[in-house]
Backbone bond lengths (Angstrom), bond angles and torsions (degrees), N, CA, C in turn:
res aa  C-N    CA-C-N  psi(-1)  N-CA   C-N-CA  omega(-1)  CA-C   N-CA-C  phi
1 M - - - 1.419 - - 1.502 114.22 -
2 L 1.285 118.39 144.33 1.474 124.07 -174.50 1.522 106.17 -121.35
3 E 1.337 117.53 123.66 1.479 120.09 179.57 1.507 108.97 -87.11
4 I 1.328 117.26 131.80 1.430 123.55 -179.14 1.531 109.02 -125.55
5 T 1.343 115.78 118.84 1.469 122.73 178.18 1.507 110.36 -110.38
6 P 1.317 118.90 107.53 1.458 120.57 -179.58 1.499 114.15 -64.25
7 K 1.290 118.72 154.77 1.484 120.79 175.65 1.501 108.77 -79.97
8 L 1.306 114.52 135.21 1.497 119.16 -175.93 1.506 108.60 -124.77
9 S 1.323 113.15 148.53 1.489 119.44 177.44 1.547 106.87 -77.91
10 D 1.325 113.18 173.76 1.500 117.03 -177.63 1.551 112.34 -65.31
11 K 1.348 118.22 -21.08 1.443 117.85 -177.32 1.519 111.66 -98.25
12 Q 1.335 115.22 0.13 1.471 118.30 -179.48 1.512 111.35 -104.23
13 S 1.309 115.85 153.75 1.422 121.32 176.31 1.523 112.10 -141.55
14 L 1.259 117.48 149.73 1.497 120.02 179.15 1.478 106.38 -130.61
15 P 1.397 119.21 119.75 1.465 119.25 -176.18 1.514 111.88 -71.69
16 H 1.254 120.39 -26.44 1.473 122.67 -178.14 1.475 110.72 -139.59
17 S 1.307 116.37 145.48 1.499 120.95 172.68 1.549 108.24 -72.87
18 L 1.365 112.79 151.23 1.449 116.83 170.01 1.495 113.66 -87.15
19 M 1.338 113.28 142.57 1.469 119.99 178.62 1.545 109.77 -113.78
20 L 1.290 114.48 144.89 1.500 120.69 173.77 1.503 106.89 -94.03
21 Y 1.383 115.48 117.75 1.376 120.53 -179.22 1.604 111.20 -112.99
22 I 1.318 114.06 154.85 1.504 118.50 179.56 1.491 106.40 -121.31
23 D 1.343 117.90 122.63 1.432 125.41 176.94 1.525 108.71 -107.91
24 N 1.322 117.45 121.02 1.405 123.13 -178.02 1.547 115.28 -110.84
25 R 1.443 115.11 16.03 1.420 120.30 -175.06 1.562 114.09 -67.36
26 L 1.341 113.80 -30.89 1.412 117.87 -172.17 1.512 114.01 -85.78
27 G 1.302 118.42 86.34 1.414 125.57 179.95 1.503 112.41 63.23
28 D 1.370 117.36 27.26 1.410 123.03 -178.18 1.540 112.70 62.64
29 T 1.398 116.06 22.41 1.420 122.73 175.25 1.546 111.13 -93.61
30 P 1.277 119.85 119.28 1.504 122.55 -177.38 1.491 112.00 -57.64
31 R 1.299 115.24 129.98 1.466 121.40 169.43 1.506 111.17 -122.80
32 H 1.265 117.99 120.35 1.480 122.98 -175.26 1.541 110.43 -98.89
33 Y 1.274 117.86 135.68 1.494 120.56 178.44 1.556 109.65 -150.92
34 L 1.301 113.80 149.07 1.480 123.97 177.54 1.496 109.50 -97.03
35 A 1.327 117.09 128.66 1.499 120.30 176.57 1.533 108.52 -158.95
36 Q 1.352 112.58 162.93 1.499 117.19 174.82 1.487 111.67 -72.37
37 Y 1.363 115.19 -37.49 1.435 121.56 177.80 1.517 112.05 -133.11
38 E 1.283 113.91 154.26 1.471 119.12 -178.21 1.569 111.76 -63.68
39 E 1.289 117.30 140.62 1.494 122.77 -179.04 1.595 108.28 -57.50
40 T 1.320 114.19 148.53 1.402 119.65 169.17 1.539 109.79 -71.10
41 L 1.290 116.74 123.99 1.491 121.46 -173.41 1.559 113.88 -64.89
42 M 1.393 115.67 -22.50 1.437 114.99 -177.98 1.539 110.60 -79.76
43 L 1.352 119.40 -13.50 1.442 122.47 -178.89 1.588 108.96 -74.68
44 V 1.307 117.18 137.51 1.432 120.15 175.88 1.551 111.79 -74.16
45 P 1.296 122.11 121.97 1.449 122.91 -171.22 1.557 108.86 -64.19
46 P 1.312 114.80 152.32 1.495 119.89 -179.92 1.539 113.87 -61.00
47 E 1.335 117.49 -24.20 1.460 119.36 177.16 1.526 112.11 -66.19
48 I 1.372 115.16 -27.62 1.503 116.80 178.91 1.478 106.62 -87.32
49 R 1.356 123.01 -41.27 1.366 119.96 -178.41 1.508 115.27 -59.57
50 K 1.337 115.00 -35.41 1.497 119.80 178.66 1.507 113.73 -72.36
51 C 1.295 117.24 -9.50 1.470 121.21 176.09 1.554 111.87 -84.84
52 V 1.278 120.20 -14.77 1.422 124.95 -172.56 1.536 111.28 -97.80
53 V 1.371 114.16 139.43 1.462 122.97 170.29 1.479 109.74 -128.45
54 F 1.338 116.18 169.99 1.462 123.66 179.12 1.511 108.58 -108.07
55 L 1.322 117.62 144.67 1.486 123.48 177.89 1.450 109.14 -112.70
56 G 1.333 116.08 143.89 1.453 124.47 -178.64 1.491 116.82 -145.92
57 I 1.278 120.17 166.57 1.427 123.47 -179.35 1.511 108.19 -134.02
58 M 1.379 117.86 159.39 1.444 123.37 169.26 1.514 109.06 -97.02
59 K 1.340 115.42 117.24 1.447 121.53 175.21 1.518 113.37 -84.03
60 K 1.341 113.38 -26.92 1.475 120.59 177.26 1.508 109.60 -135.90
61 K 1.335 120.73 149.56 1.407 122.69 -177.52 1.547 109.03 -65.05
62 N 1.353 112.33 144.71 1.495 119.24 177.11 1.554 112.70 59.60
63 S 1.323 114.71 32.87 1.543 120.01 -179.76 1.483 105.25 -110.78
64 V 1.320 117.29 176.97 1.438 124.79 175.26 1.556 107.71 -87.84
65 P 1.375 119.02 135.54 1.439 118.65 -177.72 1.577 110.87 -58.58
66 R 1.290 114.11 144.01 1.428 122.13 175.54 1.465 111.33 -94.87
67 L 1.352 121.94 129.99 1.474 122.91 179.91 1.502 111.34 -65.63
68 I 1.352 113.62 135.17 1.508 117.67 179.67 1.574 108.80 -126.66
69 G 1.321 120.69 -16.15 1.461 120.02 -176.27 1.579 110.43 176.57
70 T 1.273 110.40 -166.54 1.489 117.70 -179.88 1.553 109.82 -131.92
71 G 1.313 112.20 168.50 1.455 119.28 174.74 1.528 110.14 -149.85
72 F 1.273 119.12 172.55 1.429 120.90 179.64 1.552 109.77 -146.46
73 F 1.351 114.23 148.30 1.439 119.28 179.68 1.510 111.12 -86.66
74 M 1.384 117.71 139.07 1.448 123.61 176.73 1.569 106.96 -128.80
75 A 1.279 117.63 140.80 1.516 121.65 173.43 1.467 111.74 -108.84
76 Q 1.301 120.12 136.01 1.418 125.33 179.03 1.544 109.22 -124.02
77 K 1.251 117.31 124.05 1.472 122.28 -173.97 1.543 109.10 -80.90
78 H 1.297 116.50 138.13 1.440 123.78 177.47 1.547 112.20 -134.39
79 G 1.324 115.15 151.52 1.423 121.51 168.19 1.518 116.35 73.26
80 E 1.348 118.36 12.81 1.461 118.95 -177.82 1.556 109.94 -89.71
81 T 1.340 112.15 133.58 1.509 119.22 173.69 1.465 107.21 -128.65
82 S 1.350 114.82 -173.70 1.498 117.11 -178.85 1.533 112.37 -69.53
83 S 1.419 115.89 -16.18 1.461 115.36 -177.29 1.561 111.66 -121.26
84 I 1.372 114.51 -4.06 1.494 116.79 -177.07 1.543 104.65 -123.28
85 L 1.348 116.22 133.68 1.377 124.30 175.59 1.584 109.80 -76.14
86 G 1.276 116.81 128.86 1.470 118.53 -176.66 1.493 113.89 -80.31
87 F 1.277 118.76 176.22 1.475 123.46 177.29 1.554 107.31 -127.50
88 N 1.339 113.10 160.32 1.488 119.37 -179.51 1.481 111.42 -101.03
89 M 1.317 117.41 135.35 1.395 122.76 169.25 1.551 106.23 -99.54
90 V 1.316 117.29 127.27 1.457 122.74 -174.84 1.490 111.40 -105.27
91 F 1.331 120.58 130.84 1.412 127.26 178.63 1.539 113.73 -125.72
92 L 1.272 116.98 145.00 1.462 123.80 171.62 1.532 107.59 -97.50
93 I 1.308 118.54 118.39 1.501 122.90 -174.14 1.511 110.12 -112.38
94 S 1.310 115.44 135.64 1.510 120.69 175.51 1.573 106.16 -144.73
95 A 1.335 114.46 -171.70 1.422 119.35 177.66 1.522 111.20 -90.78
96 R 1.311 117.26 137.26 1.431 122.46 -177.73 1.549 112.59 -56.86
97 H 1.301 117.14 -44.69 1.438 118.91 -177.30 1.584 111.94 -65.48
98 I 1.310 115.36 -27.73 1.480 120.26 175.07 1.514 111.13 -65.57
99 V 1.338 112.72 -50.52 1.508 117.43 -173.86 1.542 109.38 -69.15
100 E 1.349 115.52 -48.07 1.478 118.26 -176.70 1.567 111.75 -62.37
101 R 1.317 118.01 -44.86 1.442 120.71 175.68 1.474 111.72 -61.27
102 G 1.320 117.14 -41.21 1.472 120.56 178.94 1.497 112.19 -62.25
103 I 1.315 117.40 -44.36 1.429 119.31 178.49 1.519 111.98 -61.91
104 D 1.298 118.24 -45.10 1.454 121.55 176.68 1.576 115.04 -59.64
105 R 1.282 115.77 -33.58 1.490 121.29 -179.82 1.524 115.36 -87.93
106 S 1.325 116.20 -12.19 1.474 121.57 -177.71 1.464 113.47 -76.32
107 V 1.319 115.95 152.46 1.494 116.57 178.24 1.481 111.08 -87.06
108 D 1.343 118.59 -18.64 1.512 119.82 -177.54 1.536 110.49 -121.89
109 K 1.299 121.43 9.21 1.462 124.54 176.40 1.528 112.33 59.60
110 K 1.398 115.05 37.76 1.411 120.65 174.74 1.495 109.60 -123.32
111 I 1.365 113.85 152.93 1.441 121.84 170.57 1.543 107.81 -109.09
112 Y 1.340 116.83 125.20 1.435 122.47 -177.16 1.540 108.93 -96.31
113 I 1.336 114.34 138.20 1.497 118.32 -177.21 1.508 105.12 -114.21
114 R 1.322 116.04 125.13 1.455 122.78 176.38 1.507 107.59 -94.81
115 I 1.334 117.47 113.14 1.476 122.05 -176.48 1.488 107.14 -134.01
116 N 1.379 117.56 151.05 1.428 124.13 -174.74 1.531 109.46 -88.18
117 P 1.344 118.91 116.08 1.408 120.74 170.08 1.550 111.37 -72.45
118 K 1.332 117.80 163.74 1.436 121.78 -177.48 1.543 111.55 -71.63
119 D 1.336 117.92 -14.69 1.469 123.09 178.25 1.540 109.86 -79.27
120 G 1.275 116.92 -5.85 1.531 117.63 178.77 1.481 118.16 94.35
121 A 1.331 119.66 -17.02 1.470 124.61 -178.77 1.497 109.65 -97.06
122 A 1.383 116.59 112.12 1.443 119.53 -176.06 1.605 108.37 -64.18
123 S 1.290 114.21 150.02 1.521 118.80 178.97 1.463 110.44 -143.27
124 W 1.325 114.24 162.34 1.527 124.85 -177.25 1.527 106.51 -100.39
125 V 1.351 116.30 133.33 1.452 122.50 172.24 1.551 108.95 -117.77
126 A 1.290 116.83 128.40 1.471 118.89 -177.04 1.556 113.08 -88.03
127 S 1.372 114.52 140.92 1.471 119.47 175.24 1.547 106.08 -127.68
128 D 1.323 114.37 139.85 1.504 117.05 176.89 1.505 112.72 -77.31
129 A 1.311 117.85 156.99 1.452 121.93 -179.49 1.528 110.73 -64.22
130 S 1.301 117.09 -29.12 1.459 122.48 -178.05 1.513 113.72 -72.74
131 Q 1.361 117.20 -16.81 1.435 121.17 179.78 1.558 114.48 -82.86
132 W 1.272 114.54 -16.76 1.545 118.06 177.69 1.495 111.07 -80.39
133 R 1.281 116.75 142.80 1.424 124.01 -179.14 1.558 112.01 -115.60
134 F 1.335 116.58 142.33 1.467 122.33 179.90 1.552 107.06 -132.16
135 N 1.320 113.12 164.73 1.479 115.67 176.07 1.526 110.76 -68.15
136 P 1.308 120.33 120.44 1.521 119.55 -173.40 1.480 112.45 -80.07
137 D 1.357 117.92 -13.13 1.472 120.06 -175.20 1.499 112.76 -100.93
138 D 1.338 117.82 -20.90 1.486 121.36 -173.03 1.505 109.92 -142.55
139 S 1.330 116.44 103.98 1.477 123.47 -178.16 1.536 111.41 -68.67
140 S 1.321 116.27 -18.07 1.466 118.94 -178.31 1.552 111.62 -76.06
141 V 1.331 119.17 -14.40 1.460 122.75 179.06 1.516 107.65 -72.40
142 D 1.351 119.41 106.29 1.410 123.65 -172.11 1.538 110.41 -87.16
143 V 1.310 114.48 63.01 1.509 120.76 -178.40 1.513 109.72 -133.30
144 A 1.285 119.41 131.98 1.459 124.41 170.87 1.468 111.78 -121.87
145 V 1.350 119.62 135.56 1.391 124.81 -170.61 1.517 109.71 -126.59
146 L 1.336 117.46 127.56 1.466 119.64 174.25 1.599 107.86 -117.86
147 P 1.324 115.71 113.41 1.530 117.62 177.11 1.530 106.44 -71.12
148 W 1.336 115.13 115.23 1.533 120.87 -173.18 1.492 107.63 -158.40
149 L 1.281 115.76 122.91 1.509 121.26 171.44 1.526 108.92 -112.34
150 P 1.325 115.39 96.48 1.475 116.03 175.38 1.575 113.13 -64.57
151 S 1.276 116.29 155.29 1.429 120.93 177.93 1.490 111.58 -65.08
152 T 1.346 119.34 121.55 1.446 122.34 175.92 1.459 113.74 -71.15
153 E 1.316 118.36 -18.35 1.483 121.82 173.32 1.549 113.75 -74.40
154 K 1.355 115.24 -31.67 1.432 121.24 -173.85 1.556 112.53 -98.23
155 F 1.326 115.50 -38.60 1.493 118.61 -171.87 1.533 110.16 -109.02
156 D 1.283 115.26 147.27 1.490 125.66 -176.47 1.576 105.28 -101.58
157 Y 1.264 117.82 90.73 1.478 122.75 178.50 1.518 112.42 -149.39
158 L 1.362 115.47 168.40 1.335 123.24 175.83 1.558 111.01 -135.24
159 C 1.339 119.13 167.19 1.460 122.52 -179.61 1.567 108.89 -119.57
160 I 1.321 113.80 140.83 1.438 119.89 169.61 1.515 111.71 -72.10
161 P 1.281 122.48 120.31 1.484 122.26 -178.19 1.519 112.30 -65.12
162 E 1.305 117.91 155.86 1.422 122.78 -178.77 1.530 113.41 -61.89
163 N 1.314 117.28 -28.48 1.461 120.64 -178.42 1.581 112.37 -72.37
164 M 1.285 114.48 0.44 1.499 118.23 179.74 1.611 108.68 -104.08
165 T 1.304 117.06 2.65 1.471 120.28 178.97 1.504 109.19 -63.61
166 A 1.333 112.71 158.08 1.520 118.43 -170.50 1.519 110.82 -62.47
167 K 1.380 117.45 -46.92 1.530 117.93 -173.64 1.485 110.03 -63.43
168 L 1.298 119.30 -37.48 1.516 121.13 -177.53 1.554 107.50 -70.42
169 L 1.321 117.50 -40.27 1.465 120.74 178.85 1.559 112.57 -66.19
170 V 1.305 114.44 -41.35 1.473 117.51 -179.18 1.532 109.76 -61.58
171 D 1.357 117.29 -43.30 1.450 121.58 179.76 1.512 113.00 -70.13
172 A 1.394 115.12 -34.34 1.450 121.41 -172.33 1.526 110.70 -75.13
173 I 1.350 115.50 -46.88 1.516 117.56 -171.67 1.539 107.81 -111.41
174 Q 1.364 117.93 8.89 1.511 120.26 168.37 1.567 109.15 62.31
175 I 1.313 116.68 50.83 1.512 119.81 174.74 1.514 109.01 -65.78
176 A 1.323 114.88 133.11 1.503 119.13 -179.26 1.517 107.95 -141.80
177 A 1.276 114.72 174.94 1.496 121.69 -178.65 1.476 108.98 -58.17
178 G 1.303 116.49 134.46 1.475 122.82 175.74 1.523 112.06 99.34
179 L 1.335 117.73 -13.10 1.444 118.76 179.81 1.561 109.74 -85.04
180 S 1.258 118.02 144.28 1.525 124.11 178.59 1.564 109.08 -90.71
181 C 1.262 115.20 126.59 1.411 120.89 176.38 1.497 111.82 -150.97
182 S 1.339 118.96 158.72 1.497 122.18 -179.20 1.506 109.35 -148.85
183 V 1.309 114.55 151.54 1.447 124.31 178.01 1.522 108.29 -123.69
184 P 1.297 122.52 98.35 1.420 125.41 -171.51 1.544 115.41 -51.04
185 P 1.338 121.71 -44.81 1.451 116.80 -176.21 1.470 115.36 -63.84
186 L 1.325 119.54 -19.87 1.485 122.03 -173.38 1.546 109.97 -110.33
187 V 1.292 121.42 3.93 1.418 121.45 173.34 1.496 107.65 -89.56
188 C 1.376 116.83 -169.35 1.417 120.76 -177.56 1.520 110.93 -72.73
189 L 1.298 115.11 101.27 1.512 121.60 178.87 1.498 110.63 -97.50
190 R 1.288 120.79 124.83 1.446 122.86 179.18 1.473 110.69 -119.90
191 P 1.320 121.83 138.15 1.446 125.08 179.54 1.518 112.27 -73.01
192 I 1.291 114.66 136.64 1.540 121.41 171.85 1.563 102.67 -112.46
193 W 1.342 115.92 120.83 1.425 119.13 -176.35 1.550 109.14 -92.70
194 G 1.297 117.94 138.64 1.432 121.22 177.40 1.498 110.65 -151.44
195 A 1.326 115.23 -174.31 1.493 116.98 -176.77 1.489 114.41 -66.66
196 C 1.310 117.93 -21.27 1.489 123.14 -179.28 1.525 110.61 -102.12
197 G 1.278 119.83 13.31 1.454 120.04 175.92 1.546 110.66 102.63
198 P 1.288 117.63 -170.34 1.499 122.77 -172.18 1.502 109.04 -78.88
199 R 1.362 112.91 147.75 1.439 120.82 170.22 1.485 110.05 -131.97
200 A 1.324 116.49 147.45 1.479 120.55 -172.93 1.503 109.74 -88.95
201 A 1.339 114.98 139.63 1.450 121.87 174.65 1.477 107.21 -123.96
202 A 1.310 120.31 123.92 1.482 124.01 -178.04 1.537 109.11 -96.70
203 R 1.325 115.08 142.33 1.437 122.23 175.83 1.566 106.41 -126.56
204 F 1.338 118.05 124.63 1.363 122.73 -173.19 1.580 111.75 -98.77
205 F 1.266 116.53 147.83 1.473 119.56 -177.02 1.638 108.70 -123.34
C-alpha cells in the first residue's frame, strides 16, 4: 500500500489520508484504487457489477418487458501477435434455459436486454431469437451466447476478460474440492430499482 497525502490550501482540510490499495480477487488481475479505507471484501466490485445486464421478454404487445434472468459481457482477444495488436470480440452470455424459455413465452420472439446508458436512464435493447447461439452438438450445455458490441460512447458497461474464465482460473489457482469460490454473474442476481436504473445485487450460497 502507498500512502498519498494531497496538497491542501490553508482553507482546506482532509480528515484522512488516501491510500493506494491493490485488489487481486478478480482472476488474480490487479485492480488499483484510492480510498481512505480498504474495501470490504464481501462487496462485489463495480467492475463485476458493470458487466451484468438484465434480460426480459414481452408477454403482451406494447407492454413493459418482464424480467426473466441475467447475463454478463465477456471479451475474448483475437488476432494478437508479437507485432500486431489484437482486438476484442465481445459476447453477452446467459443460461440457455433462460433464453430458450423466454423465447417460447414471448409474444414477439425477442429477448430484451436492460442496460445502463451513460446518461443514467436505463433502457431496453431488443435482440432477435435468431441472434442467440447455443452448442449445436450438446443440448445439455446450459450456455447461450449473443455476439454483441454495445457502443461504449452510449452505454455504461464493462466486460469480463477471457483470463477470468473458469478453466483458466481452475488451472491457475488450483481450485479443488472443498474450496469456497463464487462467480457473481451466475449466482442469484436480483435487480435493485432506483432513479438511475437497475443495479445488480449478488447473493452467495
